[in-house]
C-alpha positions in Angstrom: 138.8 4.9 28.4 138.6 1.1 27.9 134.8 1.3 28.3 134.6 3.9 25.6 136.7 1.7 23.3 133.8 -0.8 23.2 131.3 1.9 22.3 133.3 2.7 19.1 132.2 1.4 15.8 133.6 -2.0 14.7 135.7 -0.4 11.9 137.2 2.1 14.3 138.2 -0.5 16.8 140.0 -2.5 14.0 142.1 0.7 13.0 143.1 1.2 16.5 144.2 -2.4 17.0 146.2 -2.3 13.8 148.1 0.9 15.0 148.8 -0.8 18.3 150.3 -3.8 16.5 152.5 -1.6 14.3 153.8 0.3 17.4 154.6 -3.0 19.2 156.5 -4.3 16.2 158.4 -1.1 15.7 159.5 -1.1 19.4 160.6 -4.7 19.0 162.7 -4.0 16.0 164.4 -1.0 17.7 165.2 -3.2 20.8 166.8 -6.0 18.7 168.7 -3.5 16.5 170.1 -1.8 19.6 171.2 -5.3 21.0 173.2 -6.1 17.9 175.0 -2.7 18.0 176.1 -3.4 21.5 177.7 -6.7 20.4 179.6 -4.9 17.7 181.7 -3.2 20.3 183.1 -6.5 21.6 186.8 -7.4 21.0 187.5 -10.0 18.4 190.6 -11.9 17.4 193.0 -9.9 15.3 193.2 -12.7 12.8 189.5 -12.4 12.0 189.5 -8.6 11.4 189.2 -7.4 7.8 191.5 -4.4 7.1 190.0 -1.3 5.5 191.9 0.3 2.7 191.2 2.7 -0.2 191.2 1.3 -3.8 193.0 2.7 -6.7 189.7 3.9 -8.2 188.9 6.2 -5.2 186.4 3.8 -3.6 186.9 2.3 -0.2 187.1 -1.4 -0.1 187.9 -4.3 2.3 190.7 -6.7 1.9 191.6 -9.9 3.8 194.8 -10.1 5.8 197.8 -11.6 3.7 198.1 -15.4 4.0 201.4 -15.2 5.8 199.9 -13.1 8.5 197.1 -15.5 9.4 197.2 -18.2 12.0 196.8 -21.7 10.4 196.0 -24.8 12.4 196.7 -28.3 10.8 195.4 -31.6 12.2 197.1 -34.7 11.1 196.3 -38.4 11.9 199.8 -39.6 12.2 202.4 -38.1 14.6 205.3 -38.7 12.2 205.5 -37.4 8.6 208.2 -38.9 6.5 210.0 -36.8 4.0 210.5 -37.7 0.2 207.8 -40.3 0.1 204.6 -40.9 -1.9 202.5 -40.9 1.2 200.1 -37.9 1.7 200.0 -36.2 5.1 197.6 -37.6 7.6 197.3 -41.0 5.8 197.4 -44.1 7.9 199.9 -46.5 6.4 200.7 -50.1 7.1 203.6 -51.0 9.3 205.3 -52.7 6.4 205.1 -49.5 4.3 206.3 -47.4 7.2 209.2 -49.7 7.7 210.4 -49.4 4.1 210.4 -45.6 4.5 212.3 -45.5 7.8 214.8 -47.9 6.3 215.9 -45.1 3.8 217.3 -42.9 6.5 219.5 -45.4 8.3 223.1 -46.3 7.6 223.1 -48.9 4.8 225.5 -51.2 3.1 226.4 -50.5 -0.5 225.9 -52.6 -3.6 228.5 -55.4 -3.7 228.4 -55.8 0.1 226.4 -58.5 1.9 225.0 -59.6 5.2 225.0 -63.4 6.0 221.3 -64.1 6.4 221.5 -67.4 8.4 223.8 -65.8 11.2 222.7 -62.1 11.1 221.0 -60.5 14.0 218.5 -57.5 13.9 221.3 -54.9 14.0 223.1 -56.3 10.9 219.8 -56.8 9.0 218.9 -53.2 9.4 221.9 -52.2 7.4 220.4 -53.8 4.3 218.6 -51.3 2.0 214.9 -51.7 2.3 215.0 -53.4 5.7 214.1 -51.6 8.9 213.2 -52.7 12.4 210.0 -54.3 11.4 211.3 -56.6 8.7 214.4 -57.3 10.7 212.2 -58.7 13.4 210.1 -60.6 10.9 213.3 -62.3 9.4 214.5 -63.4 12.8 211.1 -64.7 13.9 210.5 -66.6 10.7 214.1 -68.1 10.7 213.5 -69.4 14.3 210.2 -71.1 13.1 212.0 -72.6 10.2 215.0 -73.7 12.2 217.3 -71.6 10.1 217.6 -70.3 6.6 219.1 -72.4 3.8 218.2 -70.0 1.0 217.7 -66.3 0.5 214.6 -67.1 -1.6 212.8 -68.1 1.6 212.3 -64.5 2.4 209.7 -64.5 -0.3 207.5 -66.3 2.2 207.4 -63.2 4.5 204.4 -61.1 3.6 205.2 -57.8 1.8 209.0 -58.4 2.0 211.0 -55.9 -0.2 212.4 -58.3 -2.8 215.2 -56.0 -3.7 216.7 -56.5 -0.3 217.7 -60.1 -1.3 220.5 -58.6 -3.5 222.3 -57.7 -0.3 221.9 -61.0 1.5 223.8 -64.3 1.2 223.9 -67.8 2.8 227.1 -69.3 4.3 227.4 -72.8 5.6 223.8 -73.4 6.5 223.1 -75.8 9.4 219.3 -75.8 9.9 217.7 -77.4 13.0 216.1 -80.7 12.0 212.8 -82.3 13.2 212.6 -86.1 13.6 209.5 -87.0 11.7 209.5 -90.5 13.0 209.2 -89.4 16.7 207.2 -86.2 16.9 203.4 -86.3 17.3 200.9 -84.7 14.9 200.6 -81.4 16.9 204.4 -80.9 17.0 204.9 -81.7 13.3 202.3 -79.1 12.1 204.2 -76.4 14.0 206.9 -76.3 11.3 206.1 -73.7 8.6 206.6 -76.4 5.9 204.2 -79.0 7.4 200.6 -78.3 7.4 197.9 -80.3 9.3 197.2 -82.6 6.3 200.8 -83.3 5.7 201.4 -84.0 9.5 198.5 -86.4 9.4 199.9 -88.1 6.3 203.2 -88.7 8.2 201.5 -90.1 11.3 199.2 -92.3 9.1 202.2 -93.6 7.3 204.0 -94.5 10.5 201.0 -96.2 11.9 200.5 -98.3 8.7 204.0 -98.9 7.4 206.4 -98.2 10.3 209.1 -95.5 10.4 209.9 -93.5 7.4 213.4 -93.8 5.8 213.1 -90.8 3.4 210.6 -88.3 2.4 210.2 -90.1 -0.9 208.2 -92.7 1.1 205.5 -90.0 1.0 205.6 -89.3 -2.7 202.4 -91.2 -3.4 200.5 -88.9 -1.0 198.5 -86.2 -2.5 199.7 -83.9 0.3 203.3 -84.2 -0.6 204.0 -83.0 -4.2 207.6 -83.0 -5.4 208.1 -79.3 -4.5 206.8 -79.9 -0.9 209.4 -82.7 -0.5 212.2 -80.6 -1.9 211.4 -77.7 0.4 211.2 -79.8 3.6 214.2 -82.1 3.0 216.8 -79.9 4.7 214.7 -79.7 7.9 214.0 -83.4 8.6 215.9 -86.4 10.0 214.9 -90.0 10.6 
């Protein structure tokens, strides 16, 4: 039969080959269609099934399951979502912002009541509106670096501090720890928040050239000690 195929005319051979190609393609389509029909019998999740219902106009239609019957999965970046805030769900917020939110849901003192800043611990500070654990720790840490608070306005020097909280704080009988600027070396002097490297160097240069200081006014001619710097540092030095 194959030998006879080659004795046929060229045009006849082309027709036969075309018919064979059509048959092969038809068989392939039937095979693929049959495979998809098998998959249609597989079980699927109930939440993904469209329900079949007749329409009012007599035509059948499909409708999605009601929203309250569907399963909804929500992914958020933060584990805690604070209520009654301007923060959107899933937004990463700074610790200072988070602290101001947490502070709203703790027991707080009322207007007209005060906490003594220079003697308070973190427990007392957390009763101040606007102050939570984060700022309570910051207040204590900065007070230790200063040597004690002498003014409520020193809290302005803490980054992002809620200024309204100052209305609930007061100072009583301040007794800050003082540093002897005639004895401490440069590295120890610049550890104080109110003495930077250049000011510490000005102090040690003055001691080397003129001897011990008797007052901070001895440094008034130094460009590193403007009047406001001298006023701010005065409660914390001794001679």
